[in-house]
Structure formats: structure tokens, C-alpha cells
C-alpha positions in Angstrom: -3.1 -32.2 -4.9 -4.1 -33.0 -8.4 -1.8 -36.4 -9.4 -1.2 -35.6 -13.0 0.9 -33.4 -15.6 2.4 -29.8 -14.7 1.2 -29.0 -18.1 -2.3 -29.6 -17.2 -4.0 -25.7 -16.8 -5.7 -26.7 -13.5 -2.6 -28.5 -11.7 -1.0 -25.7 -12.9 -2.8 -22.9 -11.6 -4.1 -25.4 -8.6 0.1 -25.5 -7.5 0.0 -21.7 -8.0 -2.3 -20.6 -5.6 -1.2 -22.3 -3.0 3.0 -21.8 -3.6 2.3 -18.3 -5.3 -0.3 -16.4 -4.0 -1.1 -17.9 -0.3 2.0 -18.7 1.2 4.5 -16.2 -0.6 2.0 -13.3 -1.3 -0.4 -13.3 0.9 2.0 -15.4 3.6 -0.9 -17.0 5.3 -0.2 -19.4 8.1 -0.3 -23.1 8.3 -4.4 -23.7 9.4 -5.1 -21.0 6.4 -3.6 -22.9 3.9 -4.7 -26.8 5.3 -8.4 -25.4 5.6 -8.3 -24.3 2.1 -6.6 -27.8 1.2 -9.9 -29.4 2.2 -12.2 -27.0 0.5 -10.3 -27.2 -2.5 -10.2 -31.5 -2.2 -14.1 -32.0 -1.3 -15.2 -29.2 -4.4 -13.0 -31.3 -6.6 -14.2 -34.8 -5.5 -17.6 -33.3 -5.8 -16.6 -31.7 -9.2 -15.4 -35.6 -10.5 -19.0 -37.8 -9.3 -21.2 -34.6 -11.3 -19.0 -34.9 -14.6 -18.5 -38.6 -14.1 -14.7 -38.4 -14.4 -11.9 -38.6 -12.3 -10.0 -35.4 -11.0 -7.1 -36.0 -13.4 -9.6 -35.2 -16.4 -11.3 -32.1 -15.1 -10.6 -29.3 -16.8 -11.1 -25.1 -16.0 -14.5 -25.2 -17.9 -16.1 -27.5 -15.5 -15.7 -24.5 -12.9 -19.0 -23.7 -13.0 -21.2 -21.0 -10.5 -24.2 -23.1 -11.3 -21.6 -26.3 -10.0 -20.1 -24.2 -6.9 -23.7 -23.1 -5.7 -24.7 -27.4 -6.2 -21.6 -28.0 -4.1 -22.5 -25.9 -1.6 -25.6 -27.8 -1.6 -24.0 -30.8 -1.0 -22.9 -30.2 1.7 -25.6 -28.9 3.8 -28.3 -31.6 2.3 -25.6 -34.5 2.6 -23.1 -33.6 4.4 -25.6 -32.0 6.8 -22.7 -29.3 7.4 -23.6 -26.3 9.0 -23.8 -22.6 7.2 -20.5 -21.6 8.9 -18.7 -24.3 7.5 -20.3 -24.3 3.8 -19.5 -20.7 4.3 -15.7 -21.4 5.2 -15.7 -23.3 2.5 -17.1 -21.0 0.3 -14.7 -18.4 1.0 -11.9 -20.6 0.5 -13.3 -21.2 -3.4 -13.5 -17.7 -4.0 -10.2 -17.0 -3.2 -9.4 -19.8 -6.0 -11.4 -18.2 -7.9 -10.1 -14.5 -7.5 -6.6 -16.1 -7.8 -7.5 -18.1 -11.4 -8.9 -14.5 -12.9 -5.8 -13.1 -12.5 -3.8 -16.0 -14.6 -6.4 -16.8 -17.4 -7.8 -13.9 -18.6 -9.7 -16.5 -21.4 -12.3 -17.5 -18.8 -12.8 -13.9 -17.2 -16.7 -14.0 -17.6 -17.1 -17.9 -15.8 -15.1 -16.9 -13.1 -16.4 -13.5 -12.0 -20.0 -15.3 -11.7 -18.6 -17.3 -8.4 -16.9 -14.5 -7.1 -20.4 -12.6 -7.3 -22.0 -16.0 -4.4 -22.9 -14.0 -1.0 -22.1 -16.1 1.9 -25.1 -16.9 3.6 -26.2 -15.4 5.8 -26.4 -17.5 9.8 -27.1 -16.4 13.4 -24.4 -15.5 15.5 -24.1 -18.3 17.8 -24.4 -17.5 21.8 -21.4 -17.2 23.1 -20.7 -19.2 26.4 -18.4 -18.7 29.0 -17.8 -18.4 32.7 -18.0 -16.4 35.8 -15.6 -15.7 38.0 -16.3 -17.1 40.9 -17.0 -20.7 38.0 -13.3 -20.1 36.8 -12.6 -20.6 40.8 -13.8 -23.7 41.2 -12.3 -25.3 37.9 -8.8 -24.1 38.7 -9.4 -25.8 42.0 -9.6 -29.4 40.5 -6.0 -30.6 39.5 -3.6 -31.3 42.4 -0.5 -29.2 42.0 0.9 -31.8 44.0 0.9 -34.4 40.9 3.8 -32.6 37.8 1.1 -34.3 35.2 -1.9 -32.0 36.8 0.5 -29.1 38.0 0.8 -28.6 34.4 -2.9 -29.1 33.7 -3.5 -25.9 36.0 -0.5 -23.9 34.4 -2.2 -24.8 31.5 -5.9 -23.7 32.1 -4.9 -20.7 34.5 -2.9 -19.2 31.7 -5.8 -19.8 29.2 -7.8 -17.6 31.2 -5.1 -15.2 32.3 -4.4 -14.1 28.5 -7.5 -15.5 26.9 -5.2 -16.9 24.0 -6.6 -18.9 21.6 -5.9 -22.7 22.3 -3.8 -22.8 19.5 -1.3 -20.4 20.9 -1.1 -21.3 24.2 0.0 -24.6 23.0 2.6 -22.3 20.6 4.4 -20.9 23.2 8.2 -22.1 23.9 10.3 -21.0 26.4 12.2 -18.5 25.2 8.6 -16.3 25.0 7.5 -16.4 28.4 9.3 -13.3 31.2 8.9 -14.4 34.0 11.1 -12.0 36.3 9.4 -8.6 36.7 7.0 -7.8 34.4 5.9 -11.3 34.3 4.8 -11.5 30.0 4.5 -13.3 27.6 4.7 -13.5 23.7 1.5 -14.7 22.0 2.1 -15.4 17.9 -1.6 -15.1 16.7 -4.0 -14.6 13.5 -2.5 -13.3 10.5 0.9 -13.7 11.8 0.2 -11.2 14.1 2.5 -11.1 17.6 0.8 -9.5 20.9 2.9 -9.3 24.8 -0.2 -10.1 27.5 0.8 -9.3 31.0 1.3 -12.2 33.6 -0.5 -12.7 37.1 2.0 -13.4 39.6 0.4 -17.1 40.0 0.5 -17.8 36.6 4.2 -16.6 36.2 4.7 -19.0 39.4 2.8 -22.0 38.0 4.6 -21.9 34.1 8.2 -21.6 36.2 7.4 -25.0 37.6 7.2 -26.4 34.3 10.1 -24.7 32.4 12.2 -24.9 35.4 15.0 -27.1 33.9 18.4 -25.8 32.5 18.4 -29.1 30.8 15.1 -27.7 28.8 15.7 -26.2 25.0 15.6 -22.3 24.9 12.6 -23.1 21.8 11.0 -25.8 24.0 7.1 -25.8 24.3 6.3 -24.7 27.5 2.7 -26.7 27.8 4.6 -30.0 27.1 2.9 -34.3 26.7 4.2 -37.0 29.0 6.4 -38.0 26.2 7.9 -34.7 26.4 6.7 -33.5 22.8 4.4 -30.5 22.1 0.6 -31.1 24.4 -1.8 -31.2 21.2 -5.3 -30.1 21.1 -7.2 -32.8 21.3 -4.7 -33.3 24.7 -5.8 -30.5 26.6 -9.9 -30.8 25.7 -9.9 -33.9 27.1 -7.7 -32.6 30.5 -10.4 -29.7 30.4 -13.1 -32.1 30.2 -11.4 -34.0 32.6 -11.4 -31.3 35.5 -14.6 -29.8 34.4 -16.4 -33.3 35.5 -14.6 -33.0 39.3 -16.0 -29.0 39.6 -19.5 -30.0 38.5 -19.6 -32.6 41.7 -19.1 -28.6 43.5 -20.9 -26.6 41.5 -24.0 -28.4 39.9 -25.3 -25.3 37.1 -21.6 -26.6 35.8 -23.5 -29.0 34.1 -25.7 -27.0 32.2 -22.6 -25.6 30.2 -20.5 -26.9 27.1 -16.9 -25.7 28.2 -13.7 -26.0 25.2 -10.6 -24.1 25.8 -12.2 -21.0 23.8 -14.6 -21.2 26.6 -12.0 -19.5 28.5 -11.5 -16.9 26.3 -14.6 -16.1 26.3 -14.6 -16.0 30.0 -11.6 -13.6 30.3 -12.8 -11.2 27.9 -16.4 -11.3 29.6 -14.2 -10.8 32.9 -12.4 -7.9 31.8 -15.7 -6.3 31.3 -17.5 -6.7 33.7 -13.9 -4.5 35.2 -14.8 -1.8 33.5 -11.9 -2.7 30.9 -12.9 -0.3 27.8 -13.3 -2.6 24.7 -10.5 -1.4 22.7 -7.8 -2.6 25.4 -9.5 -5.6 25.2 -9.6 -5.8 21.7 -5.8 -5.6 21.7 -5.9 -7.8 24.6 -7.4 -10.5 22.8 -5.9 -9.8 19.5 -9.2 -9.1 17.6 -8.5 -7.7 14.0 -11.8 -5.8 14.3 -13.2 -3.6 17.3 -16.4 -5.6 15.9 -15.5 -9.2 17.6 -14.8 -7.2 20.5 -18.4 -5.8 21.1 -20.1 -8.7 21.0 -19.6 -9.8 24.6 -21.2 -6.8 25.5 -24.5 -8.4 24.3 -23.3 -11.1 25.9 -23.0 -10.7 29.0 -25.8 -11.0 31.1 -24.5 -9.2 34.4 -24.2 -5.7 32.6 -27.6 -6.5 31.1 -29.1 -7.0 34.7 -27.7 -3.7 36.1 -28.3 -1.9 32.5 -32.5 -3.1 33.8 -32.3 -2.2 37.3 -30.8 0.9 36.4 -33.4 2.2 33.8 -36.1 0.7 36.0 -34.9 2.7 38.7 -34.8 5.8 36.9 -38.6 4.9 35.6 -39.9 5.4 38.9 -40.9 1.9 38.9 -39.0 1.0 41.4 -41.7 0.7 44.7 -40.7 2.1 47.9 -40.2 -0.2 50.9 -42.2 0.7 53.9 -40.2 1.3 56.6 -39.6 -1.9 59.2 -41.9 -1.6 61.5 -40.7 -1.3 65.1 -41.8 -1.7 68.5 -42.1 0.7 70.9 -40.6 0.6 73.8 -43.6 1.3 76.3 -45.4 -1.7 73.7 -42.2 -4.0 74.5 -42.5 -2.7 78.3 -46.2 -4.1 78.1 -45.5 -7.4 76.6 -42.9 -8.2 79.0 -45.3 -7.5 82.1 -48.3 -10.2 80.3 
């Protein structure tokens, strides 16, 4: 990351942070390594501008709490990053400084001040999701007679069925799905945590069409591009936008929703909640670390809120009683008929 001699303390500590601490001691995923790399790259570049020295000339003494605070302010004011992004960068920096404390006792007090920096409070985003009827319209858009669109339909159905993250879905290999009963798939989640999710018969049938080739290697990705390689995240997002535009013609209310592959994960969670599934089961189904993460779906579900409000309205005695429907007496009908 920093082009200078291995004898330089900062370079040595950065290398040990990524190789010894993150990858060997903690065993974090490749995505975490890349996120932390980007955060430190931005931080060191900012320090170089602040100190008027090249990155190769930075020293441990330059890593002060005031400069970390200035960097965080730079992210929001100059780079126009959101508070969430700012907090992600700070989390990476604090992890690095925690490693520095363990490796360099001389600057412990200096590094400890950085660890005391709190994450900035932010409003939790409003969860966007699709109702089951909206998902059905979306799933009807791919023309399954066409091979590529059959793959697209299988991916959309798979995301909704399993509630998987898009990275989890695209990482599924042929030998990780079981198409014989009971239909199921093994997903590799965050923190190297695997889970097994059941598959609907329709999902298994759609996947079988993608992998039903004896010459296809067992470790081949299930969702492949037209060139045979793994389908990319951008490719998945593109095909979703394509079918969403078609679905809008049949269901104009979809126009007001920002739909991404992750929205299908939210839609799966809300559908499970509406079906009366316990939160702890949904937590395990989605691979959440904490029940608190799953609990946010109870706050997002408008249908359940409406049912609660209706029950409260009736319990409070405010629901007006309806007068019985007026029906004319038989003799009145006879009179009118005689006119």
C-alpha cells in the first residue's frame, strides 16, 4: 500500500494489520479487507496533503486524533459522503489503531484517543420492500422460453425465496444446491457463517434448468454470464432494473419504489413476518447476527401496523356501529308494483 522500505515502522504495521491481524487472526472476508484498505488509503492520502509530505514520508507521530477528526470532516464536507459511510471509515481506522496499540507501546496514549472517537448518530433508513403481489408481477416479466431470461427469472425467484444477499446468491456453486427432495441450498454469509435455506419446488425447477448439464463442473457458479463466468453484481442490478421497468407498465405503483437486489431480501423478511413466522426463525433464515437487526422489519411493515391500528380502534370502542341495511317490507313492494 505504501511504497517504502520494510524497515519503516508505519509500513510494517500496516502490513501486519492486514496480513496478521485481519486475515490470519480474525479471518475476515475479502470484502472486509477491501473496505478497510480503501479507508486507510483515503486516510493516508489525506494525511499526505495535510502534512505537505508524500505518503512514503508519513510517520507514526502524524496519526493523531485531531487529524482523524479532520479526515472525518473532510469525508462529509469535501467528498460529500453520508454519515453511514463516514462511520464505516471510522470503524476501519479504529480497528487499525487498536492494532497499533498492541504493537507500539510508545504511542499508546496517542492511539488511545482515536479509539475514544464515537460513531456519529444517524437516522436509520426506511426499509423499502415489495408486497407479495408486487413480487409476483416482477417475476412474470422474464420470458422463460429464452435461456438468458430463464436465468434471470431463476435469480429473482432465488433472491426472494432465500432472502439471500446478492453476494451470497452469486457465490452459490452447482454442488451447493440440492435439487432432490428436500430442496435446499447452502449459503456463505457474512463472517464466514454458512446456513442452509430450503427451496420452493418452483425455485428448484428453475435452478435445475441452469445446472442440468453433465459437462458443467461441480464448482461452477449457478448464475453465470453469457460468457460462462460468474454473473457480476452490476449485471444482477441491471437485469432487475430491466424487469422492473416492464413491471411498472402493469403496476404503476412500483414506479415510486427504489428496487435493488437487497430490496428482495427485505421483501422476503417482511413476507415471512406477515405469515406469522417467529423473529428468531427469520433471524436464522436471513443469517442475521442479532435479533435486533431482524426486529426492524416489524417497524417497517405497514400491513401489520394497519391491523394493529384497526384492533386498537375497535378495542377503544371508537369504531362506529353500522345500521342494518334497509330492506323494504313485502307489502310495500306489492304497493309499488301496483302503481
